[in-house]
C-alpha positions in Angstrom: -33.5 17.1 77.0 -36.8 18.1 78.5 -36.7 18.1 82.2 -33.3 16.7 82.4 -31.6 19.1 84.0 -31.3 19.6 87.8 -33.8 22.1 89.7 -34.2 23.4 92.7 -37.4 22.1 93.3 -36.6 18.8 91.7 -37.7 15.9 94.4 -34.6 13.4 95.1 -34.4 10.3 97.7 -32.7 7.1 97.7 -34.1 3.5 97.7 -32.4 0.0 97.6 -29.1 2.6 97.3 -29.7 4.0 93.4 -30.3 7.7 93.3 -33.2 8.6 92.3 -34.7 12.5 91.2 -37.6 13.4 89.9 -37.7 17.0 87.6 -40.8 19.2 88.5 -41.8 18.5 84.3 -42.4 15.5 85.6 -45.4 15.7 87.1 -46.7 18.2 84.6 -46.5 16.2 81.9 -47.9 13.1 83.5 -51.0 15.2 84.9 -51.8 16.3 81.1 -51.7 12.9 79.8 -54.1 12.2 82.8 -56.2 14.7 81.9 -56.5 14.8 78.4 -57.8 10.7 79.1 -59.9 12.0 81.9 -61.9 14.5 81.0 -60.9 16.9 84.0 -61.6 14.4 86.7 -59.2 15.2 88.8 -58.9 12.1 91.4 -58.3 9.3 88.5 -55.9 12.8 87.3 -54.4 11.8 90.6 -54.3 8.4 90.2 -53.2 8.0 87.0 -50.0 10.1 87.9 -49.5 7.8 91.1 -49.9 5.1 88.3 -47.2 6.3 85.6 -44.5 7.2 89.0 -44.8 3.7 89.7 -44.5 2.2 86.8 -41.9 4.3 85.1 -39.8 3.7 88.5 -40.5 -0.4 88.0 -39.1 0.0 85.0 -35.9 2.0 85.3 -35.4 0.0 88.9 -35.2 -2.9 86.7 -32.3 -1.3 84.0 -30.5 0.1 87.4 -30.5 -2.9 89.4 -29.3 -5.5 86.5 -26.4 -2.7 85.9 -25.4 -3.1 89.7 -25.4 -6.3 89.0 -22.6 -5.8 86.9 -20.7 -3.6 89.5 -21.9 -0.2 88.0 -23.0 2.8 89.7 -26.6 3.1 88.3 -29.0 6.9 89.6 -32.4 7.5 87.9 -33.9 10.8 86.5 -37.9 10.6 85.7 -37.5 13.6 83.9 -40.2 15.6 81.1 -41.1 12.2 78.9 -40.8 9.8 81.2 -37.2 8.3 83.3 -33.9 8.1 82.4 -31.2 5.0 84.1 -27.6 5.8 84.1 -26.3 2.7 84.3 -22.3 3.1 83.2 -23.0 1.5 79.6 -19.5 2.4 79.0 -18.7 -0.3 81.2 -20.4 -2.8 80.2 -19.8 -6.2 77.3 -22.3 -5.8 75.0 -24.2 -8.8 76.6 -24.3 -6.7 79.8 -25.7 -4.0 77.7 -28.2 -6.0 76.5 -29.3 -7.6 79.9 -29.1 -3.9 81.1 -31.6 -2.7 78.4 -34.1 -5.5 78.6 -34.7 -5.8 82.4 -35.6 -2.3 82.1 -39.3 -3.5 80.2 -38.8 -6.9 81.8 -39.5 -5.6 85.1 -42.7 -3.8 83.8 -43.9 -6.8 81.9 -43.6 -8.5 85.2 -45.4 -6.1 87.4 -48.5 -6.2 84.4 -48.3 -9.4 85.2 -48.4 -9.3 89.1 -51.6 -7.1 88.3 -53.3 -9.3 86.3 -52.4 -12.3 88.2 -53.2 -10.7 92.1 -56.9 -9.6 90.2 -57.4 -12.3 88.9 -57.1 -15.0 91.9 -58.6 -11.9 93.9 -61.2 -10.5 91.8 -61.9 -13.1 89.7 -61.4 -10.9 86.5 -61.4 -12.9 82.7 -58.6 -12.3 80.3 -61.0 -11.2 78.3 -62.2 -7.9 81.1 -58.2 -7.5 81.5 -58.0 -7.2 77.9 -61.0 -4.8 77.9 -59.4 -3.2 80.7 -55.7 -2.3 79.4 -57.7 -0.4 76.2 -59.3 1.3 78.7 -62.3 2.1 81.4 -65.9 3.2 81.2 -65.9 6.9 83.2 -68.7 5.6 85.6 -66.4 3.1 87.0 -64.6 3.5 90.3 -60.8 4.6 91.3 -59.7 0.9 92.1 -60.6 -0.6 88.9 -59.5 2.9 87.3 -56.1 1.8 89.0 -56.3 -1.8 87.5 -56.7 0.0 83.8 -53.9 2.5 84.3 -51.4 -0.5 85.4 -52.1 -3.0 82.8 -52.0 -0.2 80.1 -48.6 1.6 81.4 -46.7 -1.5 81.7 -47.9 -3.7 78.8 -48.7 -0.5 76.0 -46.0 1.2 77.1 -44.1 -1.5 77.2 -44.1 -2.8 73.9 -44.1 1.0 72.5 -40.7 1.2 74.2 -38.8 -1.9 72.7 -39.7 -0.4 69.1 -36.4 0.2 67.0 -36.5 4.0 68.2 -33.1 5.4 69.6 -33.0 6.5 72.7 -35.9 4.6 73.8 -34.9 0.9 75.0 -35.4 -0.8 71.9 -33.6 1.6 69.8 -30.9 1.0 72.2 -30.8 -2.5 71.8 -30.5 -1.8 67.9 -27.8 0.2 68.4 -25.5 -2.2 70.5 -26.7 -5.4 67.5 -25.9 -2.9 65.1 -22.6 -2.2 66.4 -21.2 -5.5 66.7 -22.3 -6.7 62.7 -21.0 -2.9 61.7 -18.5 -1.5 64.8 -17.7 1.6 62.2 -21.0 2.2 61.5 -23.4 0.8 63.7 -24.5 3.8 65.4 -25.3 6.1 61.9 -27.3 2.6 61.4 -29.2 2.5 64.2 -30.3 6.7 63.9 -31.2 5.7 60.3 -33.4 3.1 61.3 -35.0 4.9 64.5 -35.6 7.8 61.7 -37.5 5.4 59.1 -39.6 4.0 62.2 -40.9 7.1 64.6 -41.1 9.2 60.9 -43.5 6.3 59.5 -44.9 5.9 63.0 -45.5 9.4 62.5 -47.1 9.9 59.1 -49.4 6.5 60.4 -50.4 7.7 63.5 -51.2 11.8 61.5 -53.6 10.3 59.1 -54.9 7.5 60.6 -55.9 8.8 64.3 -56.8 12.1 65.8 -54.4 11.4 68.5 -51.7 14.1 68.5 -49.8 13.4 71.3 -49.0 10.2 69.6 -48.4 11.9 66.3 -45.9 14.5 68.7 -44.6 12.0 70.5 -43.1 9.9 67.3 -42.5 13.0 65.1 -40.0 14.3 68.4 -37.8 10.5 68.0 -37.7 11.6 64.4 -36.4 14.8 65.0 -33.8 14.0 67.4 -32.2 10.9 65.5 -32.2 13.5 61.9 -30.1 15.7 64.6 -27.9 12.9 65.9 -27.1 12.7 62.0 -26.5 15.7 61.1 -23.8 15.6 64.6 -22.1 12.4 63.0 -21.9 14.0 59.7 -20.7 17.0 60.9 -18.5 15.6 63.3 -16.9 13.2 60.5 -16.6 16.1 57.8 -14.3 17.5 60.8 -12.2 14.8 61.4 -13.8 14.7 65.3 -16.1 12.0 65.1 -14.7 8.3 66.4 -16.0 5.1 66.9 -17.6 4.0 70.5 -14.8 2.0 72.0 -17.3 -0.8 74.3 -17.5 -3.0 71.8 -13.9 -3.8 72.1 -14.7 -5.2 76.0 
C-alpha cells in the first residue's frame, strides 16, 4: 500500500507503550491536501498538517488501546493515505473486533467533543458558529480559529466518512465482521461487493455533482482495491487455494 513500506526516513517513537512509525509520504500527502485548501498559505498548511497528525494519532490510539485491553500487541503506522493500526485482529472474537474497530472513530468523536466543549466554555462559540467552522473558515481568520475549524472538520466529517461501508475503512471492516457472522463462507466476498458498489457510486456522484478531484480519486481508489480483492478471491477459489478465515469461530 502507498506509504506503508518501511524506509530509512521513517519517524519512529513509542507512546503509551504502543510503537508508532510515520512514513515520509504522510507528511507529503497531508501538506498537498493543505495546499489545496489554503492557496499556498504556508503557516496555515503547517497548522493543517499538525491537526491531521494529532487527529489521526488519536484515532489510531483508540484502536490500539482497545486492542491492548484484549491482551493484543498493537502498533501504529501513519502512511500516505492516513493511518493503520495493526491490532492482531485474528486473536479477537467478533465482538472484540467490533469494539476495536469502533474505538478509532469513537476516539476522534471524543476529541471533537472536547474541542467543542473547551471553545464553547472558554470563548462562547455558539452551535451555529461551530457548524460553520466545521464546514470551513474565512481566509482572513487567525491560526487559532483555523486550528479549531480543522480539528472539528477532521474528527467529525472524516470520522463519518470513515464509517461508510467501504473496506478497508473502519465501516468496511465492521461490515465484513457482521456479514461473516451471517454468512461465514461468503462474508468476506459480500463485504468487498458492498464496498465496491458504495465507493463506485460515491465516486460517480462526486464526479458529476462537484469539482472535487481529490474526493473523486479517493472513492475511485477504494472501488479499485475492492474490485482487485474480489478478483483475488475468485482466482484463489478457482485454483483451490482460498480458505475462509477462522477468527469467527472464537
